[in-house]
N, CA, C and O atoms as a GROMACS GRO file, in nm:
protein
  476
    1MET      N    1  13.172   8.859  10.299
    1MET     CA    2  13.262   8.968  10.278
    1MET      C    3  13.188   9.101  10.269
    1MET      O    4  13.233   9.201  10.325
    2LYS      N    5  13.075   9.103  10.200
    2LYS     CA    6  13.000   9.226  10.184
    2LYS      C    7  12.949   9.276  10.318
    2LYS      O    8  12.943   9.398  10.339
    3ARG      N    9  12.914   9.187  10.408
    3ARG     CA   10  12.861   9.228  10.537
    3ARG      C   11  12.969   9.301  10.618
    3ARG      O   12  12.939   9.401  10.683
    4LYS      N   13  13.092   9.251  10.615
    4LYS     CA   14  13.201   9.316  10.688
    4LYS      C   15  13.230   9.454  10.632
    4LYS      O   16  13.253   9.548  10.709
    5SER      N   17  13.229   9.470  10.500
    5SER     CA   18  13.257   9.600  10.440
    5SER      C   19  13.140   9.696  10.468
    5SER      O   20  13.162   9.816  10.485
    6GLY      N   21  13.019   9.645  10.472
    6GLY     CA   22  12.903   9.728  10.504
    6GLY      C   23  12.910   9.779  10.647
    6GLY      O   24  12.876   9.894  10.675
    7ILE      N   25  12.954   9.693  10.739
    7ILE     CA   26  12.970   9.733  10.879
    7ILE      C   27  13.082   9.835  10.890
    7ILE      O   28  13.071   9.932  10.966
    8ALA      N   29  13.189   9.815  10.816
    8ALA     CA   30  13.301   9.910  10.820
    8ALA      C   31  13.258  10.047  10.769
    8ALA      O   32  13.293  10.149  10.827
    9VAL      N   33  13.181  10.049  10.662
    9VAL     CA   34  13.131  10.176  10.607
    9VAL      C   35  13.038  10.243  10.707
    9VAL      O   36  13.044  10.365  10.726
   10LEU      N   37  12.953  10.166  10.770
   10LEU     CA   38  12.862  10.220  10.872
   10LEU      C   39  12.942  10.277  10.988
   10LEU      O   40  12.911  10.386  11.038
   11GLY      N   41  13.044  10.205  11.032
   11GLY     CA   42  13.128  10.253  11.142
   11GLY      C   43  13.199  10.382  11.107
   11GLY      O   44  13.204  10.475  11.188
   12LEU      N   45  13.255  10.390  10.986
   12LEU     CA   46  13.322  10.513  10.942
   12LEU      C   47  13.224  10.629  10.931
   12LEU      O   48  13.257  10.743  10.964
   13SER      N   49  13.105  10.600  10.884
   13SER     CA   50  13.002  10.703  10.871
   13SER      C   51  12.964  10.760  11.008
   13SER      O   52  12.949  10.881  11.024
   14ILE      N   53  12.950  10.671  11.106
   14ILE     CA   54  12.917  10.715  11.242
   14ILE      C   55  13.031  10.799  11.299
   14ILE      O   56  13.006  10.905  11.358
   15LEU      N   57  13.155  10.754  11.282
   15LEU     CA   58  13.270  10.831  11.330
   15LEU      C   59  13.278  10.969  11.265
   15LEU      O   60  13.309  11.067  11.332
   16ALA      N   61  13.250  10.976  11.136
   16ALA     CA   62  13.252  11.105  11.066
   16ALA      C   63  13.145  11.198  11.122
   16ALA      O   64  13.169  11.318  11.140
   17GLY      N   65  13.027  11.143  11.151
   17GLY     CA   66  12.918  11.224  11.209
   17GLY      C   67  12.954  11.275  11.347
   17GLY      O   68  12.928  11.391  11.378
   18VAL      N   69  13.013  11.190  11.430
   18VAL     CA   70  13.053  11.230  11.565
   18VAL      C   71  13.161  11.338  11.556
   18VAL      O   72  13.157  11.436  11.630
   19ASN      N   73  13.257  11.319  11.467
   19ASN     CA   74  13.363  11.417  11.449
   19ASN      C   75  13.306  11.553  11.408
   19ASN      O   76  13.351  11.657  11.457
   20LYS      N   77  13.209  11.554  11.318
   20LYS     CA   78  13.147  11.679  11.273
   20LYS      C   79  13.076  11.749  11.389
   20LYS      O   80  13.088  11.870  11.403
   21VAL      N   81  13.004  11.676  11.471
   21VAL     CA   82  12.934  11.734  11.586
   21VAL      C   83  13.034  11.795  11.683
   21VAL      O   84  13.013  11.907  11.732
   22ILE      N   85  13.142  11.724  11.712
   22ILE     CA   86  13.244  11.775  11.805
   22ILE      C   87  13.308  11.901  11.748
   22ILE      O   88  13.326  11.999  11.820
   23HIS      N   89  13.344  11.899  11.621
   23HIS     CA   90  13.407  12.014  11.558
   23HIS      C   91  13.314  12.135  11.557
   23HIS      O   92  13.358  12.247  11.584
   24THR      N   93  13.186  12.115  11.528
   24THR     CA   94  13.088  12.224  11.526
   24THR      C   95  13.073  12.284  11.664
   24THR      O   96  13.065  12.406  11.677
   25ARG      N   97  13.067  12.202  11.768
   25ARG     CA   98  13.054  12.253  11.905
   25ARG      C   99  13.177  12.331  11.946
   25ARG      O  100  13.166  12.435  12.011
   26LYS      N  101  13.296  12.282  11.910
   26LYS     CA  102  13.419  12.354  11.943
   26LYS      C  103  13.421  12.490  11.875
   26LYS      O  104  13.458  12.590  11.937
   27LYS      N  105  13.381  12.494  11.748
   27LYS     CA  106  13.380  12.619  11.674
   27LYS      C  107  13.281  12.718  11.736
   27LYS      O  108  13.312  12.836  11.748
   28ALA      N  109  13.163  12.671  11.777
   28ALA     CA  110  13.064  12.758  11.842
   28ALA      C  111  13.117  12.810  11.974
   28ALA      O  112  13.095  12.926  12.008
   29ALA      N  113  13.186  12.726  12.049
   29ALA     CA  114  13.241  12.769  12.178
   29ALA      C  115  13.350  12.874  12.157
   29ALA      O  116  13.357  12.971  12.233
   30ILE      N  117  13.433  12.856  12.056
   30ILE     CA  118  13.538  12.954  12.028
   30ILE      C  119  13.475  13.086  11.987
   30ILE      O  120  13.519  13.191  12.033
   31THR      N  121  13.375  13.083  11.901
   31THR     CA  122  13.308  13.205  11.857
   31THR      C  123  13.243  13.277  11.974
   31THR      O  124  13.257  13.399  11.986
   32THR      N  125  13.174  13.206  12.061
   32THR     CA  126  13.109  13.267  12.176
   32THR      C  127  13.211  13.327  12.270
   32THR      O  128  13.188  13.435  12.325
   33THR      N  129  13.322  13.260  12.291
   33THR     CA  130  13.426  13.310  12.379
   33THR      C  131  13.490  13.436  12.323
   33THR      O  132  13.526  13.525  12.399
   34ALA      N  133  13.504  13.446  12.192
   34ALA     CA  134  13.571  13.559  12.129
   34ALA      C  135  13.483  13.682  12.120
   34ALA      O  136  13.536  13.791  12.097
   35LEU      N  137  13.353  13.671  12.136
   35LEU     CA  138  13.264  13.785  12.120
   35LEU      C  139  13.299  13.904  12.209
   35LEU      O  140  13.300  14.017  12.160
   36PRO      N  141  13.328  13.886  12.338
   36PRO     CA  142  13.363  14.003  12.417
   36PRO      C  143  13.486  14.076  12.363
   36PRO      O  144  13.499  14.197  12.381
   37LEU      N  145  13.577  14.004  12.298
   37LEU     CA  146  13.697  14.066  12.243
   37LEU      C  147  13.663  14.168  12.135
   37LEU      O  148  13.734  14.267  12.119
   38ILE      N  149  13.555  14.146  12.063
   38ILE     CA  150  13.513  14.240  11.960
   38ILE      C  151  13.483  14.376  12.022
   38ILE      O  152  13.520  14.480  11.966
   39TYR      N  153  13.416  14.377  12.135
   39TYR     CA  154  13.365  14.500  12.194
   39TYR      C  155  13.456  14.561  12.300
   39TYR      O  156  13.443  14.679  12.333
   40ALA      N  157  13.548  14.482  12.354
   40ALA     CA  158  13.636  14.532  12.459
   40ALA      C  159  13.728  14.640  12.403
   40ALA      O  160  13.789  14.623  12.298
   41GLY      N  161  13.735  14.751  12.476
   41GLY     CA  162  13.821  14.860  12.433
   41GLY      C  163  13.765  14.994  12.476
   41GLY      O  164  13.668  15.001  12.551
   42THR      N  165  13.828  15.098  12.428
   42THR     CA  166  13.788  15.234  12.459
   42THR      C  167  13.749  15.303  12.329
   42THR      O  168  13.822  15.300  12.230
   43TRP      N  169  13.632  15.364  12.332
   43TRP     CA  170  13.576  15.426  12.212
   43TRP      C  171  13.536  15.570  12.246
   43TRP      O  172  13.495  15.599  12.358
   44PHE      N  173  13.548  15.659  12.150
   44PHE     CA  174  13.515  15.800  12.171
   44PHE      C  175  13.405  15.842  12.075
   44PHE      O  176  13.401  15.797  11.960
   45PHE      N  177  13.316  15.929  12.123
   45PHE     CA  178  13.215  15.986  12.036
   45PHE      C  179  13.181  16.126  12.087
   45PHE      O  180  13.204  16.158  12.204
   46THR      N  181  13.127  16.209  11.998
   46THR     CA  182  13.095  16.347  12.033
   46THR      C  183  12.945  16.367  12.024
   46THR      O  184  12.881  16.330  11.926
   47ASP      N  185  12.889  16.427  12.128
   47ASP     CA  186  12.748  16.467  12.128
   47ASP      C  187  12.739  16.596  12.046
   47ASP      O  188  12.791  16.700  12.087
   48GLN      N  189  12.674  16.589  11.932
   48GLN     CA  190  12.668  16.704  11.842
   48GLN      C  191  12.592  16.822  11.901
   48GLN      O  192  12.619  16.937  11.864
   49ASN      N  193  12.498  16.797  11.992
   49ASN     CA  194  12.421  16.907  12.052
   49ASN      C  195  12.507  16.988  12.148
   49ASN      O  196  12.504  17.111  12.145
   50SER      N  197  12.584  16.921  12.233
   50SER     CA  198  12.664  16.991  12.333
   50SER      C  199  12.811  17.004  12.294
   50SER      O  200  12.887  17.075  12.360
   51GLN      N  201  12.851  16.937  12.187
   51GLN     CA  202  12.991  16.931  12.143
   51GLN      C  203  13.082  16.869  12.249
   51GLN      O  204  13.203  16.889  12.247
   52HIS      N  205  13.023  16.794  12.340
   52HIS     CA  206  13.101  16.728  12.445
   52HIS      C  207  13.148  16.593  12.395
   52HIS      O  208  13.069  16.515  12.340
   53GLN      N  209  13.277  16.565  12.414
   53GLN     CA  210  13.330  16.435  12.374
   53GLN      C  211  13.320  16.338  12.492
   53GLN      O  212  13.356  16.370  12.605
   54HIS      N  213  13.270  16.218  12.462
   54HIS     CA  214  13.253  16.115  12.564
   54HIS      C  215  13.346  15.999  12.536
   54HIS      O  216  13.386  15.973  12.423
   55LYS      N  217  13.381  15.929  12.644
   55LYS     CA  218  13.463  15.808  12.636
   55LYS      C  219  13.379  15.690  12.682
   55LYS      O  220  13.328  15.689  12.795
   56LEU      N  221  13.364  15.592  12.596
   56LEU     CA  222  13.290  15.470  12.627
   56LEU      C  223  13.390  15.356  12.636
   56LEU      O  224  13.465  15.331  12.541
   57GLU      N  225  13.391  15.287  12.749
   57GLU     CA  226  13.482  15.175  12.769
   57GLU      C  227  13.400  15.048  12.789
   57GLU      O  228  13.298  15.048  12.858
   58VAL      N  229  13.447  14.941  12.729
   58VAL     CA  230  13.387  14.809  12.748
   58VAL      C  231  13.499  14.718  12.795
   58VAL      O  232  13.600  14.702  12.727
   59THR      N  233  13.479  14.657  12.912
   59THR     CA  234  13.582  14.568  12.967
   59THR      C  235  13.564  14.427  12.912
   59THR      O  236  13.463  14.396  12.849
   60MET      N  237  13.663  14.343  12.937
   60MET     CA  238  13.654  14.202  12.897
   60MET      C  239  13.539  14.131  12.966
   60MET      O  240  13.487  14.032  12.914
   61ASP      N  241  13.499  14.180  13.083
   61ASP     CA  242  13.385  14.122  13.156
   61ASP      C  243  13.253  14.184  13.112
   61ASP      O  244  13.149  14.155  13.170
   62LEU      N  245  13.258  14.268  13.009
   62LEU     CA  246  13.142  14.337  12.952
   62LEU      C  247  13.081  14.439  13.046
   62LEU      O  248  12.961  14.467  13.039
   63ASP      N  249  13.163  14.495  13.135
   63ASP     CA  250  13.119  14.612  13.211
   63ASP      C  251  13.129  14.730  13.116
   63ASP      O  252  13.220  14.737  13.033
   64ILE      N  253  13.035  14.823  13.128
   64ILE     CA  254  13.034  14.940  13.041
   64ILE      C  255  13.052  15.064  13.126
   64ILE      O  256  12.979  15.087  13.222
   65LEU      N  257  13.151  15.144  13.088
   65LEU     CA  258  13.182  15.268  13.158
   65LEU      C  259  13.165  15.384  13.062
   65LEU      O  260  13.213  15.380  12.948
   66LEU      N  261  13.097  15.488  13.107
   66LEU     CA  262  13.080  15.609  13.028
   66LEU      C  263  13.149  15.722  13.102
   66LEU      O  264  13.113  15.756  13.215
   67ASP      N  265  13.249  15.779  13.039
   67ASP     CA  266  13.329  15.885  13.100
   67ASP      C  267  13.384  15.843  13.235
   67ASP      O  268  13.388  15.923  13.330
   68GLY      N  269  13.428  15.717  13.244
   68GLY     CA  270  13.491  15.665  13.365
   68GLY      C  271  13.394  15.613  13.471
   68GLY      O  272  13.439  15.562  13.574
   69ARG      N  273  13.265  15.625  13.449
   69ARG     CA  274  13.167  15.578  13.547
   69ARG      C  275  13.097  15.453  13.496
   69ARG      O  276  13.044  15.450  13.385
   70LYS      N  277  13.098  15.349  13.580
   70LYS     CA  278  13.036  15.222  13.542
   70LYS      C  279  12.884  15.238  13.536
   70LYS      O  280  12.822  15.290  13.628
   71LEU      N  281  12.825  15.192  13.425
   71LEU     CA  282  12.681  15.196  13.410
   71LEU      C  283  12.620  15.072  13.475
   71LEU      O  284  12.668  14.960  13.456
   72ALA      N  285  12.515  15.093  13.552
   72ALA     CA  286  12.444  14.982  13.615
   72ALA      C  287  12.346  14.924  13.513
   72ALA      O  288  12.270  14.997  13.450
   73GLY      N  289  12.349  14.793  13.500
   73GLY     CA  290  12.260  14.726  13.406
   73GLY      C  291  12.316  14.591  13.366
   73GLY      O  292  12.409  14.540  13.429
   74THR      N  293  12.258  14.534  13.261
   74THR     CA  294  12.299  14.400  13.217
   74THR      C  295  12.307  14.393  13.065
   74THR      O  296  12.234  14.462  12.994
   75VAL      N  297  12.396  14.309  13.017
   75VAL     CA  298  12.404  14.281  12.874
   75VAL      C  299  12.293  14.182  12.842
   75VAL      O  300  12.288  14.072  12.897
   76GLU      N  301  12.205  14.222  12.752
   76GLU     CA  302  12.092  14.135  12.712
   76GLU      C  303  12.126  14.046  12.593
   76GLU      O  304  12.074  13.935  12.581
   77LYS      N  305  12.212  14.096  12.506
   77LYS     CA  306  12.242  14.022  12.384
   77LYS      C  307  12.381  14.060  12.337
   77LYS      O  308  12.423  14.175  12.349
   78ILE      N  309  12.451  13.963  12.284
   78ILE     CA  310  12.580  13.991  12.221
   78ILE      C  311  12.598  13.895  12.105
   78ILE      O  312  12.582  13.774  12.119
   79ASP      N  313  12.632  13.951  11.990
   79ASP     CA  314  12.670  13.870  11.874
   79ASP      C  315  12.770  13.951  11.792
   79ASP      O  316  12.818  14.055  11.838
   80GLU      N  317  12.802  13.904  11.674
   80GLU     CA  318  12.905  13.970  11.595
   80GLU      C  319  12.862  14.105  11.539
   80GLU      O  320  12.945  14.180  11.489
   81ARG      N  321  12.733  14.138  11.547
   81ARG     CA  322  12.683  14.265  11.495
   81ARG      C  323  12.648  14.367  11.601
   81ARG      O  324  12.653  14.487  11.575
   82GLU      N  325  12.613  14.322  11.724
   82GLU     CA  326  12.574  14.418  11.826
   82GLU      C  327  12.589  14.363  11.967
   82GLU      O  328  12.582  14.243  11.994
   83LEU      N  329  12.611  14.459  12.056
   83LEU     CA  330  12.606  14.432  12.200
   83LEU      C  331  12.491  14.517  12.251
   83LEU      O  332  12.492  14.639  12.233
   84LEU      N  333  12.394  14.455  12.314
   84LEU     CA  334  12.275  14.525  12.362
   84LEU      C  335  12.276  14.525  12.513
   84LEU      O  336  12.272  14.420  12.577
   85PHE      N  337  12.280  14.645  12.571
   85PHE     CA  338  12.290  14.665  12.714
   85PHE      C  339  12.162  14.734  12.762
   85PHE      O  340  12.118  14.832  12.702
   86LEU      N  341  12.103  14.684  12.870
   86LEU     CA  342  11.984  14.745  12.930
   86LEU      C  343  12.025  14.807  13.063
   86LEU      O  344  12.072  14.738  13.154
   87ASP      N  345  12.007  14.939  13.074
   87ASP     CA  346  12.046  15.005  13.199
   87ASP      C  347  11.934  14.994  13.303
   87ASP      O  348  11.825  14.947  13.273
   88ASN      N  349  11.963  15.037  13.424
   88ASN     CA  350  11.866  15.024  13.533
   88ASN      C  351  11.744  15.114  13.518
   88ASN      O  352  11.647  15.099  13.592
   89TYR      N  353  11.748  15.208  13.425
   89TYR     CA  354  11.633  15.296  13.399
   89TYR      C  355  11.541  15.238  13.290
   89TYR      O  356  11.435  15.294  13.262
   90GLY      N  357  11.583  15.128  13.230
   90GLY     CA  358  11.502  15.063  13.127
   90GLY      C  359  11.536  15.105  12.986
   90GLY      O  360  11.462  15.072  12.893
   91TYR      N  361  11.646  15.177  12.966
   91TYR     CA  362  11.687  15.220  12.834
   91TYR      C  363  11.799  15.129  12.781
   91TYR      O  364  11.882  15.079  12.856
   92HIS      N  365  11.797  15.112  12.651
   92HIS     CA  366  11.900  15.031  12.586
   92HIS      C  367  12.015  15.118  12.536
   92HIS      O  368  11.997  15.232  12.494
   93LEU      N  369  12.131  15.060  12.542
   93LEU     CA  370  12.251  15.114  12.480
   93LEU      C  371  12.298  15.003  12.388
   93LEU      O  372  12.325  14.891  12.432
   94ARG      N  373  12.307  15.033  12.258
   94ARG     CA  374  12.344  14.930  12.161
   94ARG      C  375  12.473  14.971  12.092
   94ARG      O  376  12.482  15.077  12.030
   95ILE      N  377  12.572  14.886  12.101
   95ILE     CA  378  12.698  14.909  12.030
   95ILE      C  379  12.694  14.824  11.904
   95ILE      O  380  12.681  14.702  11.910
   96ASP      N  381  12.704  14.891  11.790
   96ASP     CA  382  12.700  14.822  11.661
   96ASP      C  383  12.840  14.797  11.609
   96ASP      O  384  12.930  14.880  11.624
   97ALA      N  385  12.859  14.680  11.548
   97ALA     CA  386  12.990  14.643  11.494
   97ALA      C  387  12.974  14.600  11.348
   97ALA      O  388  12.874  14.542  11.308
   98ILE      N  389  13.078  14.631  11.272
   98ILE     CA  390  13.088  14.586  11.132
   98ILE      C  391  13.225  14.519  11.118
   98ILE      O  392  13.327  14.576  11.156
   99ASP      N  393  13.225  14.400  11.063
   99ASP     CA  394  13.349  14.325  11.044
   99ASP      C  395  13.430  14.315  11.174
   99ASP      O  396  13.551  14.336  11.175
  100ALA      N  397  13.361  14.282  11.282
  100ALA     CA  398  13.422  14.260  11.414
  100ALA      C  399  13.490  14.387  11.469
  100ALA      O  400  13.588  14.378  11.543
  101HIS      N  401  13.437  14.504  11.432
  101HIS     CA  402  13.492  14.630  11.482
  101HIS      C  403  13.376  14.724  11.518
  101HIS      O  404  13.296  14.759  11.432
  102PRO      N  405  13.366  14.766  11.646
  102PRO     CA  406  13.260  14.859  11.684
  102PRO      C  407  13.269  14.990  11.606
  102PRO      O  408  13.377  15.047  11.590
  103VAL      N  409  13.154  15.037  11.558
  103VAL     CA  410  13.153  15.159  11.476
  103VAL      C  411  13.065  15.269  11.534
  103VAL      O  412  13.086  15.387  11.505
  104SER      N  413  12.966  15.232  11.617
  104SER     CA  414  12.876  15.333  11.670
  104SER      C  415  12.805  15.281  11.794
  104SER      O  416  12.807  15.162  11.825
  105VAL      N  417  12.741  15.375  11.864
  105VAL     CA  418  12.659  15.341  11.980
  105VAL      C  419  12.526  15.412  11.963
  105VAL      O  420  12.520  15.530  11.929
  106TYR      N  421  12.419  15.338  11.989
  106TYR     CA  422  12.284  15.395  11.988
  106TYR      C  423  12.238  15.408  12.132
  106TYR      O  424  12.240  15.310  12.208
  107ASP      N  425  12.196  15.528  12.170
  107ASP     CA  426  12.147  15.554  12.304
  107ASP      C  427  11.996  15.574  12.295
  107ASP      O  428  11.949  15.676  12.244
  108GLU      N  429  11.922  15.478  12.346
  108GLU     CA  430  11.776  15.484  12.339
  108GLU      C  431  11.720  15.601  12.418
  108GLU      O  432  11.619  15.660  12.379
  109ALA      N  433  11.784  15.638  12.529
  109ALA     CA  434  11.736  15.749  12.612
  109ALA      C  435  11.736  15.879  12.533
  109ALA      O  436  11.646  15.962  12.550
  110ASP      N  437  11.836  15.899  12.447
  110ASP     CA  438  11.844  16.021  12.364
  110ASP      C  439  11.792  16.000  12.223
  110ASP      O  440  11.776  16.095  12.146
  111ASN      N  441  11.764  15.874  12.188
  111ASN     CA  442  11.724  15.836  12.053
  111ASN      C  443  11.826  15.889  11.951
  111ASN      O  444  11.789  15.949  11.849
  112GLN      N  445  11.953  15.865  11.980
  112GLN     CA  446  12.062  15.913  11.896
  112GLN      C  447  12.162  15.802  11.868
  112GLN      O  448  12.188  15.717  11.952
  113ILE      N  449  12.217  15.806  11.748
  113ILE     CA  450  12.329  15.719  11.713
  113ILE      C  451  12.454  15.806  11.711
  113ILE      O  452  12.456  15.912  11.648
  114TYR      N  453  12.556  15.762  11.780
  114TYR     CA  454  12.683  15.834  11.786
  114TYR      C  455  12.791  15.748  11.720
  114TYR      O  456  12.814  15.634  11.761
  115ARG      N  457  12.854  15.802  11.620
  115ARG     CA  458  12.962  15.731  11.551
  115ARG      C  459  13.090  15.746  11.632
  115ARG      O  460  13.120  15.854  11.684
  116PHE      N  461  13.166  15.637  11.642
  116PHE     CA  462  13.292  15.642  11.713
  116PHE      C  463  13.395  15.718  11.629
  116PHE      O  464  13.398  15.706  11.507
  117THR      N  465  13.477  15.795  11.697
  117THR     CA  466  13.583  15.872  11.632
  117THR      C  467  13.717  15.829  11.687
  117THR      O  468  13.726  15.768  11.794
  118LEU      N  469  13.821  15.861  11.613
  118LEU     CA  470  13.958  15.831  11.659
  118LEU      C  471  14.001  15.936  11.759
  118LEU      O  472  13.961  16.053  11.749
  119GLN      N  473  14.078  15.898  11.853
  119GLN     CA  474  14.127  15.990  11.954
  119GLN      C  475  14.272  16.016  11.936
  119GLN      O  476  14.331  16.092  12.013
   0.00000   0.00000   0.00000
């Protein structure tokens, strides 16, 4: 009798482990899929030197447009805190997020952080 209950406990333990692995992978896939949603949208910021207001757009495909013009480059990293974009000139553009909401953009070419404003 003890052998059958031991096998049953082992079987349940294995099933619980498999279920945990499947659930963890599903959760990771959902999180990864949702990341572009954090950054997709239209954001505005003002260059304090020129007082010029810029429009930064991020598409669902993670294309980045500045004032309506698509920037050439690639997304190097994306997580819940930042989207890191490398342009064709070798400069980074980093969009920072807090609580799944973009709050600023850092432009390495200008070495400036621009806070997003409401339009």
